NUZA-36129 format. One record per residue: x, y, z of N, C-alpha, C, CB in turn. Coordinates in steps of 0.2 Angstrom, whole numbers, plus 5000, padded with zeros to 4 digits. Glycine has a CB too. Example, Ala and Ser with C-alpha at 12.3 -4.5 7.8 and 13.67 -1.06 7.14 Angstrom:
BEGIN
NODE    nu    nv    nw   cau   cav   caw    cu    cv    cw   cbu   cbv   cbw
NODE  5066  4972  5039  5062  4978  5039  5066  4984  5039  5057  4978  5045
NODE  5064  4989  5035  5068  4995  5036  5064  5000  5039  5070  4997  5029
This chain:
BEGIN
NODE    nu    nv    nw   cau   cav   caw    cu    cv    cw   cbu   cbv   cbw
NODE  4919  5016  5078  4923  5014  5072  4923  5006  5071  4930  5016  5073
NODE  4923  5004  5065  4924  4997  5064  4930  4994  5066  4922  4996  5056
NODE  4930  4989  5069  4937  4986  5071  4939  4980  5066  4936  4983  5078
NODE  4946  4979  5066  4948  4974  5062  4954  4977  5058  4943  4971  5057
NODE  4956  4973  5053  4962  4975  5048  4959  4978  5042  4966  4969  5047
NODE  4962  4983  5040  4959  4987  5034  4963  4985  5028  4960  4994  5035
NODE  4960  4983  5022  4963  4981  5016  4961  4985  5010  4961  4973  5015
NODE  4965  4986  5005  4963  4989  4999  4964  4984  4994  4967  4996  4998
NODE  4960  4983  4989  4960  4978  4984  4959  4982  4977  4954  4973  4985
NODE  4964  4981  4973  4963  4983  4966  4961  4978  4961  4970  4986  4963
NODE  4955  4979  4958  4951  4974  4954  4950  4976  4947  4945  4972  4958
NODE  4952  4972  4942  4950  4974  4935  4945  4969  4933  4957  4973  4931
NODE  4940  4972  4930  4934  4969  4927  4934  4969  4920  4927  4972  4930
NODE  4932  4963  4917  4931  4962  4910  4924  4959  4908  4937  4958  4907
NODE  4920  4963  4907  4913  4961  4905  4910  4956  4911  4913  4957  4899
NODE  4911  4959  4917  4909  4955  4923  4913  4950  4926  4902  4952  4921
NODE  4919  4948  4922  4924  4943  4925  4929  4948  4929  4927  4939  4919
NODE  4930  4946  4935  4934  4950  4940  4940  4946  4942  4930  4952  4946
NODE  4946  4950  4942  4952  4948  4944  4955  4953  4949  4957  4946  4938
NODE  4958  4951  4954  4961  4955  4959  4968  4956  4956  4961  4952  4966
NODE  4970  4962  4955  4977  4964  4953  4982  4964  4959  4977  4971  4949
NODE  4980  4967  4964  4984  4967  4970  4980  4968  4976  4989  4973  4969
NODE  4982  4965  4982  4979  4966  4988  4984  4969  4993  4977  4959  4991
NODE  4982  4974  4996  4986  4978  5001  4983  4978  5008  4986  4986  4998
NODE  4987  4978  5013  4985  4978  5020  4988  4984  5023  4987  4972  5024
NODE  4984  4989  5026  4986  4995  5029  4989  4994  5036  4980  5000  5029
NODE  4994  4997  5037  4996  4998  5044  4995  5005  5046  5004  4996  5045
NODE  4990  5006  5050  4988  5013  5052  4989  5013  5060  4981  5015  5050
NODE  4992  5019  5063  4993  5019  5070  4991  5026  5072  5001  5018  5071
NODE  4989  5026  5079  4987  5032  5082  4994  5036  5084  4983  5030  5089
NODE  4995  5042  5081  5000  5046  5082  4998  5053  5081  5006  5045  5078
NODE  5001  5058  5085  5000  5065  5084  4993  5067  5085  5002  5067  5077
NODE  4990  5063  5089  4983  5065  5091  4978  5063  5086  4982  5072  5092
NODE  4980  5059  5081  4975  5056  5076  4975  5049  5077  4978  5058  5069
NODE  4969  5046  5076  4968  5039  5077  4971  5034  5072  4961  5037  5078
NODE  4971  5036  5065  4972  5031  5060  4977  5035  5055  4966  5029  5056
NODE  4984  5035  5057  4989  5038  5052  4992  5032  5048  4994  5042  5057
NODE  4992  5033  5042  4996  5028  5037  5003  5028  5039  4995  5030  5030
NODE  5006  5022  5040  5013  5020  5041  5015  5016  5035  5015  5017  5048
NODE  5011  5011  5033  5013  5007  5027  5007  5004  5024  5018  5001  5030
NODE  5008  5003  5017  5003  5000  5013  5007  4993  5011  5000  5004  5008
NODE  5005  4988  5013  5009  4982  5012  5006  4977  5007  5011  4978  5018
NODE  5009  4975  5002  5007  4970  4997  5006  4963  5001  5011  4969  4991
NODE  5001  4960  5000  5000  4953  5004  4997  4948  4998  4995  4954  5010
NODE  4998  4942  4999  4995  4937  4994  4988  4935  4996  4999  4931  4994
NODE  4984  4934  4991  4977  4932  4992  4977  4924  4991  4972  4935  4987
NODE  4982  4921  4989  4983  4914  4988  4990  4912  4989  4980  4912  4981
NODE  4991  4906  4990  4998  4903  4990  5001  4903  4983  4998  4897  4994
NODE  5008  4903  4983  5011  4901  4976  5011  4894  4975  5018  4904  4977
NODE  5011  4892  4969  5010  4885  4968  5016  4881  4971  5011  4883  4960
NODE  5022  4884  4972  5027  4880  4975  5028  4882  4983  5034  4882  4972
NODE  5023  4885  4986  5023  4887  4993  5021  4881  4997  5019  4893  4994
NODE  5025  4880  5002  5023  4874  5007  5020  4877  5013  5030  4870  5008
NODE  5017  4883  5013  5014  4886  5019  5008  4882  5021  5012  4893  5017
NODE  5006  4884  5027  5000  4880  5030  4994  4882  5026  4999  4883  5037
NODE  4990  4876  5025  4983  4877  5022  4979  4882  5026  4980  4870  5022
NODE  4975  4886  5022  4971  4891  5025  4974  4898  5028  4967  4888  5031
NODE  4981  4898  5027  4984  4904  5030  4982  4911  5026  4992  4903  5030
NODE  4979  4910  5020  4977  4916  5016  4969  4916  5016  4980  4916  5009
NODE  4966  4913  5021  4959  4913  5021  4956  4919  5022  4956  4908  5027
NODE  4958  4924  5026  4956  4931  5027  4956  4934  5020  4959  4934  5032
NODE  4962  4934  5017  4963  4938  5011  4959  4935  5005  4971  4937  5009
NODE  4958  4929  5005  4953  4926  5000  4946  4928  5001  4953  4918  5000
NODE  4944  4928  5008  4937  4931  5009  4936  4938  5008  4936  4930  5017
NODE  4941  4942  5009  4941  4949  5007  4940  4950  4999  4948  4953  5009
NODE  4944  4946  4995  4943  4947  4988  4936  4945  4986  4949  4943  4985
NODE  4934  4939  4988  4927  4937  4986  4922  4942  4988  4926  4930  4989
NODE  4923  4945  4994  4918  4950  4996  4918  4956  4991  4919  4952  5004
NODE  4923  4958  4990  4924  4964  4985  4921  4962  4978  4931  4966  4984
NODE  4922  4956  4976  4919  4954  4969  4912  4954  4970  4922  4947  4967
NODE  4909  4952  4975  4902  4952  4976  4899  4959  4977  4900  4949  4983
NODE  4903  4964  4980  4901  4971  4980  4901  4974  4973  4906  4975  4985
NODE  4906  4973  4969  4906  4976  4963  4900  4973  4958  4913  4974  4959
NODE  4899  4967  4959  4893  4964  4956  4887  4967  4958  4893  4956  4957
NODE  4886  4968  4964  4880  4971  4967  4879  4978  4964  4880  4971  4974
NODE  4884  4982  4963  4884  4988  4960  4884  4989  4953  4890  4992  4963
NODE  4884  4983  4950  4884  4983  4942  4890  4985  4939  4878  4987  4940
NODE  4896  4985  4942  4902  4987  4939  4905  4981  4935  4907  4989  4944
NODE  4905  4981  4928  4907  4976  4924  4913  4977  4920  4901  4974  4919
NODE  4916  4983  4920  4922  4984  4916  4926  4989  4920  4920  4988  4909
NODE  4933  4988  4919  4937  4993  4921  4941  4992  4928  4934  5000  4922
NODE  4944  4997  4931  4948  4996  4937  4945  4999  4943  4955  4999  4936
NODE  4945  4996  4948  4942  4998  4954  4947  4997  4960  4935  4995  4956
NODE  4946  5002  4965  4950  5002  4971  4946  5002  4976  4955  5008  4971
NODE  4945  4996  4980  4940  4995  4985  4943  4994  4992  4936  4989  4983
NODE  4940  4997  4997  4943  4997  5004  4938  4993  5008  4945  5003  5007
NODE  4941  4989  5012  4936  4985  5017  4940  4984  5024  4934  4978  5014
NODE  4936  4982  5029  4939  4980  5035  4937  4973  5037  4937  4985  5041
NODE  4942  4969  5039  4940  4962  5040  4942  4960  5047  4944  4957  5035
NODE  4939  4956  5050  4941  4953  5057  4938  4946  5057  4938  4958  5062
NODE  4942  4942  5061  4940  4935  5063  4938  4934  5070  4946  4931  5061
NODE  4932  4931  5071  4930  4930  5077  4934  4926  5081  4923  4927  5077
NODE  4937  4928  5087  4941  4923  5091  4937  4917  5094  4944  4927  5097
NODE  4931  4917  5094  4927  4911  5097  4925  4907  5091  4921  4914  5101
NODE  4922  4909  5086  4920  4905  5081  4924  4904  5075  4913  4908  5078
NODE  4929  4909  5074  4933  4909  5068  4930  4911  5062  4936  4902  5067
NODE  4924  4914  5062  4921  4917  5057  4924  4923  5054  4913  4917  5058
NODE  4925  4924  5048  4928  4930  5045  4922  4935  5043  4932  4928  5039
NODE  4923  4941  5046  4918  4946  5044  4921  4951  5040  4914  4949  5051
NODE  4918  4953  5034  4921  4958  5030  4916  4964  5029  4923  4956  5023
NODE  4918  4970  5030  4913  4976  5030  4916  4981  5025  4912  4979  5036
NODE  4912  4984  5021  4914  4988  5015  4915  4995  5018  4908  4989  5010
NODE  4921  4998  5016  4922  5005  5018  4921  5010  5012  4930  5006  5020
NODE  4923  5008  5006  4922  5012  5000  4924  5009  4994  4925  5019  5001
NODE  4920  5010  4988  4922  5008  4982  4924  5014  4977  4916  5004  4979
NODE  4929  5014  4974  4932  5019  4970  4933  5016  4963  4938  5022  4973
NODE  4930  5019  4958  4931  5017  4951  4937  5021  4948  4925  5018  4947
NODE  4943  5019  4951  4949  5022  4949  4955  5018  4951  4950  5029  4952
NODE  4961  5020  4949  4967  5016  4951  4969  5018  4958  4972  5018  4946
NODE  4973  5014  4961  4976  5015  4967  4980  5022  4967  4980  5009  4970
NODE  4979  5026  4971  4982  5033  4971  4989  5033  4973  4978  5038  4974
NODE  4994  5029  4970  5001  5029  4972  5004  5026  4966  5002  5025  4979
NODE  5011  5026  4966  5015  5023  4961  5016  5016  4963  5022  5027  4961
NODE  5011  5012  4961  5011  5005  4963  5015  5000  4958  5004  5002  4964
NODE  5016  5002  4952  5018  4998  4947  5025  4995  4948  5019  5002  4940
NODE  5030  4999  4951  5037  4995  4952  5036  4989  4957  5042  5000  4955
NODE  5032  4990  4963  5031  4985  4968  5027  4979  4965  5028  4988  4974
NODE  5022  4981  4962  5018  4975  4960  5021  4971  4954  5011  4977  4957
NODE  5025  4974  4950  5028  4971  4945  5034  4966  4948  5032  4976  4940
NODE  5037  4969  4953  5042  4965  4956  5040  4959  4961  5047  4970  4960
NODE  5034  4961  4964  5032  4956  4969  5026  4952  4967  5029  4960  4975
NODE  5022  4954  4962  5017  4950  4960  5019  4947  4953  5010  4954  4959
NODE  5022  4951  4949  5024  4949  4942  5020  4953  4936  5022  4942  4941
NODE  5015  4957  4938  5011  4961  4933  5008  4967  4937  5006  4956  4930
NODE  5004  4971  4934  5001  4977  4937  4994  4978  4934  5006  4983  4936
NODE  4991  4982  4938  4983  4983  4937  4983  4987  4930  4980  4987  4942
NODE  4987  4991  4928  4986  4995  4922  4987  4991  4916  4991  5001  4922
NODE  4992  4986  4916  4993  4981  4911  4987  4977  4910  4999  4977  4912
NODE  4984  4975  4916  4978  4971  4916  4972  4975  4913  4976  4969  4923
NODE  4971  4981  4914  4966  4985  4911  4967  4984  4903  4966  4992  4913
NODE  4973  4985  4900  4974  4984  4893  4972  4977  4891  4981  4986  4891
NODE  4974  4972  4895  4972  4965  4893  4965  4964  4893  4976  4961  4898
NODE  4961  4967  4898  4954  4967  4899  4950  4969  4892  4951  4970  4905
NODE  4953  4975  4890  4950  4978  4884  4952  4975  4877  4951  4986  4884
NODE  4958  4973  4877  4961  4970  4871  4960  4963  4870  4968  4972  4870
NODE  4959  4960  4876  4959  4952  4876  4965  4949  4875  4954  4950  4871
NODE  4965  4943  4872  4971  4939  4870  4972  4940  4862  4971  4932  4872
NODE  4977  4944  4860  4978  4946  4853  4981  4940  4849  4982  4952  4853
NODE  4978  4940  4843  4981  4935  4839  4986  4938  4834  4975  4932  4835
NODE  4992  4935  4833  4997  4937  4828  5002  4942  4832  4993  4941  4823
NODE  5007  4943  4828  5012  4948  4831  5016  4944  4836  5009  4953  4835
NODE  5022  4947  4839  5026  4944  4843  5023  4944  4850  5033  4947  4843
NODE  5026  4940  4855  5024  4940  4862  5025  4946  4865  5028  4934  4866
NODE  5030  4950  4863  5031  4957  4866  5026  4961  4863  5038  4959  4863
NODE  5024  4961  4857  5018  4965  4855  5012  4964  4858  5017  4964  4847
NODE  5011  4958  4860  5004  4956  4863  5003  4958  4870  5003  4948  4863
NODE  5009  4959  4874  5008  4962  4881  5005  4956  4885  5003  4968  4881
NODE  5002  4958  4890  4999  4954  4895  4993  4950  4893  4998  4957  4902
NODE  4993  4944  4892  4986  4940  4890  4981  4940  4896  4988  4933  4887
NODE  4975  4942  4895  4970  4942  4900  4970  4935  4903  4964  4944  4898
NODE  4969  4930  4899  4968  4923  4902  4974  4920  4906  4967  4918  4896
NODE  4980  4923  4905  4986  4921  4909  4986  4924  4916  4992  4923  4905
NODE  4982  4929  4917  4981  4932  4924  4977  4928  4929  4979  4939  4924
NODE  4979  4926  4935  4975  4922  4939  4970  4927  4942  4979  4919  4945
NODE  4965  4923  4945  4959  4927  4948  4962  4931  4954  4953  4923  4950
NODE  4966  4927  4958  4969  4930  4964  4976  4930  4964  4966  4926  4971
NODE  4979  4936  4966  4986  4937  4966  4990  4933  4971  4988  4944  4966
NODE  4996  4930  4970  5001  4928  4974  5007  4933  4974  5003  4920  4973
NODE  5011  4932  4979  5017  4936  4979  5023  4932  4980  5017  4941  4985
NODE  5029  4935  4976  5035  4931  4976  5040  4934  4980  5037  4930  4969
NODE  5038  4940  4983  5043  4944  4988  5038  4948  4992  5048  4948  4984
NODE  5041  4950  4998  5038  4955  5002  5039  4962  5000  5040  4954  5010
NODE  5033  4966  5000  5034  4973  4997  5029  4977  5001  5033  4973  4990
NODE  5031  4984  5002  5027  4989  5005  5029  4996  5003  5027  4988  5013
NODE  5024  5000  5003  5025  5007  5002  5025  5010  5010  5019  5011  4998
NODE  5030  5013  5012  5030  5016  5018  5029  5023  5018  5037  5015  5022
NODE  5025  5026  5022  5023  5033  5022  5027  5037  5027  5015  5034  5023
NODE  5030  5042  5026  5034  5045  5030  5030  5050  5035  5040  5050  5027
NODE  5030  5049  5041  5026  5052  5046  5030  5057  5050  5023  5047  5051
NODE  5028  5064  5049  5031  5069  5053  5029  5069  5060  5030  5076  5050
NODE  5033  5069  5065  5032  5070  5072  5033  5077  5075  5035  5064  5076
NODE  5035  5082  5071  5036  5088  5073  5032  5093  5069  5044  5090  5072
NODE  5032  5099  5072  5028  5105  5069  5032  5111  5070  5021  5105  5072
NODE  5032  5116  5065  5036  5122  5066  5039  5124  5059  5041  5122  5071
NODE  5045  5127  5059  5049  5128  5053  5055  5124  5054  5051  5136  5053
NODE  5057  5121  5048  5062  5116  5048  5069  5120  5049  5063  5113  5041
NODE  5072  5118  5054  5079  5121  5056  5085  5117  5053  5079  5123  5063
NODE  5083  5110  5053  5089  5106  5051  5085  5099  5047  5093  5104  5057
NODE  5088  5097  5042  5086  5091  5039  5091  5086  5040  5085  5092  5031
NODE  5089  5081  5043  5094  5076  5045  5096  5071  5040  5091  5071  5051
NODE  5101  5073  5036  5103  5069  5030  5106  5063  5032  5108  5073  5026
NODE  5109  5063  5038  5112  5056  5041  5106  5051  5042  5116  5058  5047
NODE  5101  5054  5044  5095  5049  5045  5092  5047  5038  5089  5053  5049
NODE  5092  5051  5033  5089  5049  5027  5094  5045  5023  5088  5056  5022
NODE  5101  5045  5024  5105  5041  5021  5105  5034  5025  5113  5044  5022
NODE  5104  5034  5031  5103  5027  5034  5097  5024  5032  5103  5028  5042
NODE  5091  5027  5031  5085  5025  5028  5086  5022  5021  5080  5030  5028
NODE  5090  5026  5017  5091  5024  5010  5095  5018  5010  5094  5029  5006
NODE  5100  5017  5014  5104  5011  5014  5101  5005  5017  5111  5013  5018
NODE  5095  5005  5020  5092  4999  5022  5092  4994  5016  5085  5000  5026
NODE  5093  4987  5018  5093  4982  5012  5087  4982  5008  5095  4976  5015
NODE  5081  4983  5012  5075  4982  5008  5072  4988  5004  5069  4980  5013
NODE  5076  4994  5004  5074  5000  5001  5075  4999  4994  5077  5006  5004
NODE  5070  5000  4990  5071  5000  4982  5071  5007  4980  5065  4997  4979
NODE  5067  5011  4983  5067  5018  4981  5064  5022  4987  5063  5019  4975
NODE  5065  5029  4987  5062  5033  4992  5062  5040  4990  5066  5032  4999
NODE  5058  5044  4993  5057  5051  4990  5054  5055  4996  5052  5051  4984
NODE  5058  5061  4998  5055  5066  5002  5052  5072  4998  5060  5068  5007
NODE  5046  5074  5000  5043  5079  4996  5047  5085  4996  5036  5080  4998
NODE  5048  5089  4990  5052  5095  4990  5051  5100  4995  5052  5098  4983
NODE  5045  5101  4997  5044  5107  5001  5047  5105  5008  5036  5108  5002
NODE  5049  5099  5010  5052  5097  5016  5059  5097  5015  5049  5091  5019
NODE  5062  5099  5010  5069  5098  5009  5073  5105  5009  5071  5095  5002
NODE  5069  5110  5012  5072  5117  5012  5071  5119  5019  5069  5122  5007
NODE  5077  5121  5022  5077  5124  5029  5073  5131  5029  5084  5125  5031
NODE  5069  5131  5034  5065  5137  5034  5058  5136  5032  5068  5143  5030
NODE  5056  5131  5028  5049  5129  5026  5045  5127  5032  5049  5124  5020
NODE  5039  5128  5032  5035  5125  5037  5034  5118  5037  5028  5129  5038
NODE  5033  5114  5042  5031  5107  5042  5026  5106  5048  5037  5103  5043
NODE  5021  5102  5047  5016  5100  5052  5017  5093  5054  5009  5102  5050
NODE  5014  5091  5059  5013  5084  5061  5009  5080  5056  5011  5083  5068
NODE  5010  5074  5055  5006  5070  5050  5000  5067  5054  5011  5064  5047
NODE  4994  5069  5051  4988  5066  5054  4984  5062  5049  4984  5072  5057
NODE  4986  5062  5043  4982  5059  5037  4987  5058  5031  4976  5062  5035
NODE  4984  5055  5026  4988  5053  5020  4991  5059  5017  4985  5049  5016
NODE  4987  5065  5018  4989  5071  5014  4994  5075  5017  4982  5075  5014
NODE  4996  5073  5024  5001  5077  5027  5007  5073  5029  4998  5080  5034
NODE  5008  5067  5025  5015  5064  5026  5020  5068  5022  5014  5057  5024
NODE  5026  5066  5023  5032  5070  5021  5036  5066  5015  5037  5071  5026
NODE  5033  5060  5013  5037  5057  5008  5035  5049  5008  5044  5058  5008
NODE  5039  5045  5005  5038  5038  5004  5044  5034  5003  5032  5037  4999
NODE  5043  5028  5004  5049  5023  5002  5045  5017  5000  5054  5022  5008
NODE  5049  5013  4995  5046  5007  4993  5051  5002  4996  5046  5006  4985
NODE  5048  4997  4999  5052  4991  5002  5051  4985  4999  5051  4991  5010
NODE  5056  4981  4997  5055  4974  4995  5061  4970  4997  5054  4974  4987
NODE  5059  4964  4999  5064  4959  5001  5061  4952  5000  5067  4961  5008
NODE  5065  4947  4998  5064  4940  4998  5063  4937  5006  5068  4936  4994
NODE  5067  4940  5010  5068  4938  5017  5063  4942  5021  5075  4939  5019
NODE  5058  4938  5024  5053  4942  5028  5056  4945  5034  5048  4937  5030
NODE  5061  4941  5037  5063  4944  5044  5067  4950  5042  5068  4939  5047
NODE  5071  4951  5037  5075  4957  5036  5070  4962  5033  5080  4956  5030
NODE  5065  4960  5030  5060  4965  5027  5056  4969  5033  5055  4962  5023
NODE  5054  4965  5038  5051  4967  5044  5055  4971  5048  5047  4962  5048
NODE  5062  4969  5049  5067  4973  5053  5068  4980  5050  5073  4969  5053
NODE  5069  4980  5043  5070  4986  5040  5064  4991  5040  5071  4985  5032
NODE  5058  4988  5040  5052  4992  5041  5052  4995  5048  5046  4988  5039
NODE  5053  4991  5053  5053  4994  5060  5058  4999  5061  5054  4988  5065
NODE  5064  4998  5058  5069  5003  5059  5067  5010  5055  5076  5000  5056
NODE  5064  5009  5049  5062  5015  5046  5057  5019  5050  5060  5013  5039
NODE  5052  5016  5053  5047  5019  5057  5051  5023  5063  5042  5014  5060
NODE  5056  5020  5066  5059  5024  5071  5063  5029  5068  5064  5019  5075
NODE  5067  5029  5063  5071  5034  5060  5067  5040  5058  5075  5031  5054
NODE  5061  5039  5055  5057  5044  5052  5055  5049  5058  5051  5042  5049
NODE  5055  5047  5064  5053  5052  5070  5059  5057  5070  5053  5048  5076
NODE  5065  5056  5067  5070  5061  5068  5073  5064  5062  5076  5058  5072
NODE  5068  5064  5056  5071  5066  5050  5072  5074  5050  5065  5064  5045
NODE  5068  5077  5054  5068  5085  5054  5069  5087  5061  5062  5087  5050
NODE  5072  5093  5061  5072  5097  5067  5069  5104  5066  5080  5098  5070
NODE  5065  5106  5071  5061  5112  5069  5062  5118  5074  5054  5111  5069
NODE  5061  5124  5072  5060  5129  5077  5053  5130  5078  5064  5136  5074
NODE  5050  5130  5084  5043  5131  5085  5041  5138  5083  5041  5129  5092
NODE  5035  5138  5081  5032  5145  5079  5031  5149  5086  5025  5144  5076
NODE  5032  5156  5085  5032  5160  5091  5025  5163  5091  5037  5166  5090
NODE  5022  5163  5097  5016  5166  5099  5017  5174  5099  5013  5163  5105
NODE  5011  5177  5099  5011  5185  5100  5014  5186  5107  5005  5188  5100
NODE  5019  5190  5108  5022  5192  5114  5029  5189  5115  5017  5189  5120
NODE  5031  5184  5110  5037  5182  5109  5039  5175  5113  5042  5187  5113
NODE  5034  5172  5116  5035  5166  5119  5034  5160  5114  5030  5165  5125
NODE  5038  5155  5114  5037  5149  5109  5031  5145  5111  5043  5145  5108
NODE  5028  5141  5106  5023  5136  5108  5026  5130  5111  5019  5135  5102
């Protein structure tokens, strides 16, 4: 497998002019016998805010990722529309050179409800950018009618808050015997939680549940956002611990009456 950090980049193209709508960094971990299980998809900046006093070069990897993706879309001849591209990046510990490798290019939107987080953390979203790309900068009408002007969107996104989509990972397998509403309440009360949702099939006692091994087998999601990075990361770490105990199960019985 390729080593490094995996990113997803949402890019909107307007006749060959490319702008990154959002840059996401995956937190994938080895659990339940699977090597790469989604735990979070975190929004990260590809450039510093104008009023940010952070260190020079601290977004170098993210800038390199976006520039690599722009080049990949150019090589593929993609000149219009929305793309969702995934890459893996790593920095050499000896030379400091950043190496980016392509995972996949998708001519579609990010397959998640990204608009609330990107609007709050970035200030705009990829779908509004698609409209801006096709409609341009409209003349006449009110500012409200005009929507998002294409020329007002920067090439690379900055963030004004910390945000992430947390994927609920099931650590149990069997039939649900108890839903830990006390756990769900504690998760929902974390200061960084904007919204959360457990999929309906996992909210009924007696329904089957399996261990999460990929994005298709998670049990729900939460949107986290916070201006305070320390509180944001603390809430995320707490949620990862709490999700282990969201459900209690009765293990399936093998033939002969013994449980697995």
